[in-house]
N, C-alpha and C positions, 0 to 999 in steps of 0.2 A: 712762653710761646706754645704751651700745651693747648690751652683753650682756643687761641686763634687757629691753630692747625685742625682742631676738631670742627670748628665752624666751617673751615675750608672743605673738610671732608664731606660734611653734610650738604653744603652748597653744590659741590661737584657731583655727588651721588644723585641728587634729586633734579639736576638740570636736564633739559631735553637735548638730545643730540641734534635735533632738527633746528633748534634755535638756541644754541648755547650762549650763556652770558659770560662764561669764563673759559679761557684757553688753557689754564693750568693752575698749579698751586700759587705761584708768584703773582700771576695776573689776577687771580681771585682775591688774594690778600690786598693787593694795591687798589683794586676796584672797590672793595669794602671800605678801606680807609678813605678813598676819594669821595665816595657817595654817601657813606654812613658815619664818617669820622673814625678816629682811632678806636673808640669804644664799641664800634660796630662789631669788632672781632670778638668781643667778650659777651655777646648776647647769650642769655641762658646760662651764664656762668654760675649763678647762685644755686642752680639745681644740682649740678655735680659737686659743687663746693660743700653743700650741706649733706649730700648723700654719700660722698666718697668714703668718709670715715665709717659710716654704718655698713656700707657694702664690703669694705676691706675686713671689717670685724667679722661679718657673716662668712665671707669667703675663707679666711684663715681659720676661723673657729670651726666651721663645718669640716674643712679639710683636715684639721688636726684631730677632731673627734672621729672622723671616718678612718683615719690612719690607725687610731687606737683600736677601733673596732676590728679592722682588718689585720692588726697585729704585726704583720711583717712589712718591712720597708723595701718592697720590690717596685720595679718600674711600673708593672701592671697595676699594683695597688695605688700608686701615685696617680695613675691615669683615672682609675675608678673614683678615688677620693676627690680629685680635682673636678671631674665631671659632675659629681653630685653637688659639690660646692657651687658650681656654676648654675645648676638648675635651681637651687634654693635661693641664690641671690637675685635671680630673675624676677622674683616677686617684688623686689624693691626697685631694681634697675629699669623695669619696663615702664612704669608711670613716670619715673624720673627722667628717662630719656625721651619719652613722649613730649613732656613739657619743654625739655631742652631743644628738641628738634623744631617744635612749633616756634619757639622764641628765636632760634637761629635763622629761620626762613622768613621772618616777618620784618617789619620796619619799612624800608623803602619798597619792599616787595608787597606791602599792603596786607589786608586781611585775607586775601586769597593768593598766597605766595606761589602755589604750584601753577596756577594759570598764568601768573606773571612770568615765572621762569620759562614756561613753555612758549609763551608768546614773545619773550625777550623785552617785555615792557615793564619798566619800574613804576611802582605805585606807592601810595601812602594814604592813610596813616597806619600805624601799628595797631593791632587789635588787643594785644596783651601787655600789661605793664610789668609783669614779673612771672616766673614759673608758677608761683602759688596762685596768682590771678588767672593764669592760663588753665591750671587744673580746676580751679573753682568754676570758671566759665564753661569748661568742657563738662564738668559734673552737672551744672545747672541745665545744660542743653541736652545731654545724652545719658546722664546717670552714671553710676559707679562703674559700669562695664566699660565705659570709654577709656578708663585708666589703663586697661589691659588690652587695648588695641595693639596687635602685634606681639602678644605674649608668647604664642607658640613659635613664632620665628625668632623671638628673643631666646627662647629655650634652645632652639636649633643652632643658635650662634654660640651661646654660653657653654653648653655641655661639651662640644668638641674644643671650644676655645680654651676653657680652663683646664680641661683634661690634658690637652697638649701642653699647656702652660706649665703645670706642675711636673708632668712627665719629662719635658725637655729640660727644665731647670735641674731636676734630680739627675738626669743623665749627664748634662753638661758639667755639673759640679763634681760628679764622680770622675769623669775623664780628665778634668782640670786639676783635681786635687793632687798635689805632689806626693811622692812616696815618703813614708816616715823615715826618721833617722834616729841614731842613738846619741844621747847627750854625753857630757863629760863623765858622768857616773856610770855609763853603760846602760842606762834605762832607755827603752824604746819610746819615742815620741811620734805620735801620729802626725801626718802631714796636714796642713791647714791652709785653706784658701785665703789669699790676701784680698784687699778691697778691690784692686784692679780686676782680678779674675772673677770675683763675685759680681761686679758690675757688668762684666762682659757676659757672664752666664745669664744674669737677669735680663739684660737688654736683648740678647738673642732669643731668649724664651718668649719675651713679649712679641718680637717680630714673628716668630714661628706661630704663636697663638693667633695673631691677626691674619696671617696667610691662610690658616686653616678655616677661619670663621668670617673672612671679609665678604664673600659673596652673600652670606646670610645677612650681614650688616647692611649691605646695599638694599636688599629687599625690605628689611625692617625700616630703614630710613624713608624709603619711598612710600611704603604702605602707611606708616604713621603720619606722613606729611600730606598725603593725597587721599581725600575722602571718596574719590571715584572708585577706588578699588574695594571690592567686597570681601576679599580674602588675600592673604599673603601669597597663596599659590597663584591667584589671578594676576597679582602684581608681578610676580616672577615671570610668568608666561608672557604677559603683555610687554614687559620690559625687554625680554629676549626677542620677541617677534618684531618689535618696532626699532630696537637699537642694537641688536646683536649681542653676542657673548661678552664683548668688551665692556658693556654696561656694568657687569659685576666686578670689574676691577677699577672702576672710576673712583678717584680719590685715594687710591692705595698708597701713592708715594707720600702724601701728606700724613697718612696714618703711620707709615713706617718711620717717618722722621720724628714723630712724637712718641712712638711705641718704645724705641730704644732707651732714651733718657728716663722716661716715666717708670718703666719696669726695672731698669738698672737701679734707680734710686730706691724704689719700693722694696724689692727683694733684698738688696744690700742692707738697707736700714733694718728690716725685720730680722734678717739673719744675724747682723752684728748685735742687735739688742738681745736676742735670745742666746747668743754666744756669751754676752756679758752676764745674763741671768744664770747661765750654766756655770760660769766662773765663780759666781757668788754662792750658788746653791748646789754645786757639783752635779754629776750626771744623774743622781737619784731624782732630783727635782724634774729634770726633763722627762725621765721615764714615768714618773707619777702623773705628770700633766700632759704627757704625750706631745711634747714639742719636738717631735722627730720629723721623719719624712724628708722634706727638702732641707731641713736643718741638720740632717744626719752628717752632711759633708761640710757643715759650716766650720 
């Protein structure tokens, strides 16, 4: 359900309040299935499917190296390292999400989806066959610069988003970690988080991250989808003037619904894997490779 909820998020974010096609998350899902078939919910899926591994590798790699450079595992350093990781991965996520957004808005909405959404008229046919075809046609028409349409608003989303992501995860794992105990031999054993608490910390961190960055995500989606805007700032101002402040929270519930399970799984798996590596190679391995930070409380 992760990709369908992302499709719903983009559809809700970009529709006009004057002529809305969808009344909410469930209505949007049911309308897509009715008008575009079950697979309509998975439009643009190959773009994040191919890029998610690369993005996660960049995020966790940059975060880990940043923590090594900063040396101390403080909450502030987690915020700094996470923010820097978010900025770096924007180089990949911006063109990837541009193609995903274009794909999610086309099909029955036709080659000009934003006008279709604004007028409430459903059109066809689709303009792009796949995310790769989408990027190729955009490149052919507008050059390489078009790949980074919305780059700065992506930065504005990812920097606070990933900064708060790693900050909140580190904070939550600290307060959730049980106190250490003494074993039968009298040796002190540090407390360790179980899978349930790890998933709770990861899921809540994902929600916090999206709450911090969601207004920027709305602007990014609308700006990348609609060629009438000359800048992200103009998109933000025009959206506010015509639809009010509520436009910046449109699609939030569908995002929260997918944020918890996605991030609970991601951070739990990463933490458990590196805990396993630590058991095999002892703490010296973690220190040498700087797999600390949010893993400190694993």
